[in-house]
N, C-alpha and C positions, 0 to 999 in steps of 0.2 A: 626380512624380519631384524630389526634393529634392536633388540633389548640387549645383545651382550656384542654387537657387533658395529663398526663405523661406515665411514663413507667406502671403503675398499671394498665394502659387500653391497655395493647399493646401486652401483652405475648398471642400467640395462642397454647401455649404447651398442653392446656387442650385436644385438639384434640387427640395428641399422646396417652395421659392417656387412654382417652373412648376407642381408638382405641385397645389398649391392653386387653381389657376385652374380655368376652365371646361373640364369634359372634352371638349366638343365642338370645342374650340379647341386645345388643347395635346395634344403627342406629344413622347415620351422615349425616344430610342434609344441602348444602349450596345453598339455592335457588338464582338464580341471579336476579330477580326481584320482584315485590310486587304481581303479579299473579301467580306466582310459590310459593311464601312464602304462600300464601293463600291456595294454594292445598295441600303442605306439610304439614301444621299446622292442616289442616282437617284431613289428615292421621294420623297424631300423635294423635291429641284429640281422635279420635276413637280406637286407638289401646290399648292393654292391655299388660302389664308385659314385656315393654320395657324401655330402657334407649334411649330416643330420643334425640339428640342434634340438634338443629338448630342455624346455623350461618348467620345474616342479620344484616344489619346496620339499623340505625334509622333517616339517614339524607334522604333527598328526592333524588331520584336515577329515570334514564332512566328506562321507559316500554319497554322490549323487546319482550315479546310475550302477545298476548291476551290470554283470559282464558283456552278457549278449548286446544290451544297449550300447555297453561302452564301445563294442566292438564295430556295431553298424556306426555310430556318432564319428569314432576315429576315421573309419572308412569314406564317409562322407565329407569330412573335413569340417563342417559346419551345419547346424541344424537350429529347428525351433524346438525348444524343450515344451512338449505340450504340458505336461504335468504341472509347469511352473506359470504357465501362461493362462489366461482367460478371455482369449479373443476367437473363440470356437465359434464357428459360424458367422464371420463378418471380420471386419479390416479392424486392427488394433489402432488405438489413440495415441500411442507410443510403443516403439521396439526399445527395448533393454537388452542391450548386446554385450556380451563379456568375452575377454580370451585372456587366459591365466587363471591359477588357483585361486588366488586371492581376490583378484578383480569378479571371480564369478561368484566367490561368497558373498561378497560386499553387493552382488547386483541382486542377487537371490534375497539377501535380508533387505534392500531398497525394496523390491518387488513385494516381499511378504507385509512390510509396513503399508505400500500403497493398497494392497488387496484388502487389507484388515481395515484399513481406515477410510477409504475410498472405493468399494467396491462396484462402483458403476463406471470407474476408468479402465478401459479395456487395454490390457498388457500383454505385449508378446515378448517372450525370453528366448532370445538366439544366442546360441556358446559357439565360439569358433575355437577348433582345437588345432587345424592345419591353418598357419598364418598366410600361407601363399594361396590359401583357395580365397583370398580376397581380390586377388587380380583377376584381370580378365584371361582368358585360356590364350589367348594370344601372346601374351607377357610371360605366363607361366604353365606348365603343363597340369598343376594341380588346380588351375584357377576354376572357377565357376562361370558357365555361360551367363550371360547377361539375364537371362529368362529365370534362370536358378537363383541367382543374386536377388532379383527383386521379387520373386516369391518368398524369399525370407525376409528382406528388410522393407519390401513394399519399394513403392516407386513415389510416394508423395507423403508418408507420414514421418514424424522427428526420431531420430534415432540417438539415444544415449548409450555411447560406446565407453564402457572400462575396460583399459588396457594393462597390461603389465608393464610396458616399456613406454618411450616416449611416444605422447599424442601424434606428433606429427607423422609418423610412420606409417599409421594406420590412414592418413589423410593421403601419403603418398602413394598407398597402394590402391585407394579407390577412388582417385581423383576424376575417372573415367567413367564411373557408375553413375546411373542414371539420379540416385536420390543422394549424391554426394553433399547438396548444396543442405540438405537437412540432417546430415551427420554433424553430432558433437561429442568430440572423444576427450575422456578423462584418462591421465596416466600419470607417469612418473615426470615431474617437473624441476627437479633438483633441490626436493625440501626432505631434510630428515636429519636426524641424529641418533644418538643412542637413548632410545625411548620405547615405549610399550609396543608391540605390533599393529594394535587398531589405531595408535595415534600416527603412525607412518601412513596410514591410509589419509586420515584427515589432515594432515600436514600436505599432502599432494591433493586433496578434493577428491579422492577415488573413494572415500567411505559410502556408508549407505544413506547416510542424513544428506549429502552433499547430492548423491545420485538420486534420490528420491526429489528432493526440491529440483533438480535438472530437468526431471521428467514433468514434474507438476508446471514449471516455466513455461514449456512447450506445448501445453495442451489449453488453448486460450478459455474455451468454454468452461474451464473447471478453476479459472484465477479466484474469483469470487467464492466460490464453496470450499476451494482448498485454504484459504487463510489461515484457518487456526491449525491445519495441519503444518503448514509451512511455519508457523510460530514455535509448533512442537520441535520440528527438526532443528530449529535454531538454539531452543533451549536445551537440546539434547547435546548439542554441542558446546554448548556451555559448561552443562553438568559433565561432559566427559574431561572437560581441561581440569575443573576443580578436582575430580576424582583421583585423576593420575597424579595431580600436584600432591594429593594428600597421601594416598595409599602406594604410589608407585605401581600400579598395576590397572589394568582395563575394569570397566564396570562390569558387574555380574551379568545384566542382560547382552552384554557384548561376548563376554567369554563363554556363556553358557546358551547363546542362542543356538536354536534347531528351527527349521523349515517346519512351518504349521500351515500355509495355506494350501493345504490338499483339498 
């Protein structure tokens, strides 16, 4: 969050450094909400002889999971958020994956946009709380087996992955996975300044409008039907820039957004 901090508070590269260390020692968690943070913190404080990294923001944020669901989710490391998905009973057209609190918020906002404006598009939401679950089990003890990984991310569907850190870290962790060639990662790319919270995501192409556009670009059968929605997404980005330049804060629909596609 850069509305009062500069570059010194911005660099997520420490995640890359930690991941380089011995798999038997390092653990990296990016809880999406407060209940998941409580579950992860409880686990880490009980552990011994590990380097546990927890990445979580300090600002007020939405609560996505009740405490029981949060415990199950953090124990699994990654999972499908059925309540946010609409691919039940079949395969998705696109997988919207996220890791980190702000990427999760922007992913869900993107999914909300897609489901309200193009309900025929089948979207699966996958949230990752344990970063090391992305690696194969032969590389890290918390890694998901290939069959489990494929059941979440599919074997052949496009994946739009929103990540808190540098995008290539996700590619490093997943390059041996079946569907890696369909993986498109958005993350931090050295863009930002002292600006509004949402503008930080826009500067790094990690906002809801870019993510929704990425999803539409990767489902060819909707290209023609989604033309007006794509134009709306581009228009919203222009409105955003004009609004923050004039008022110095994010648009009301950004600041007051809540999940509605239930």
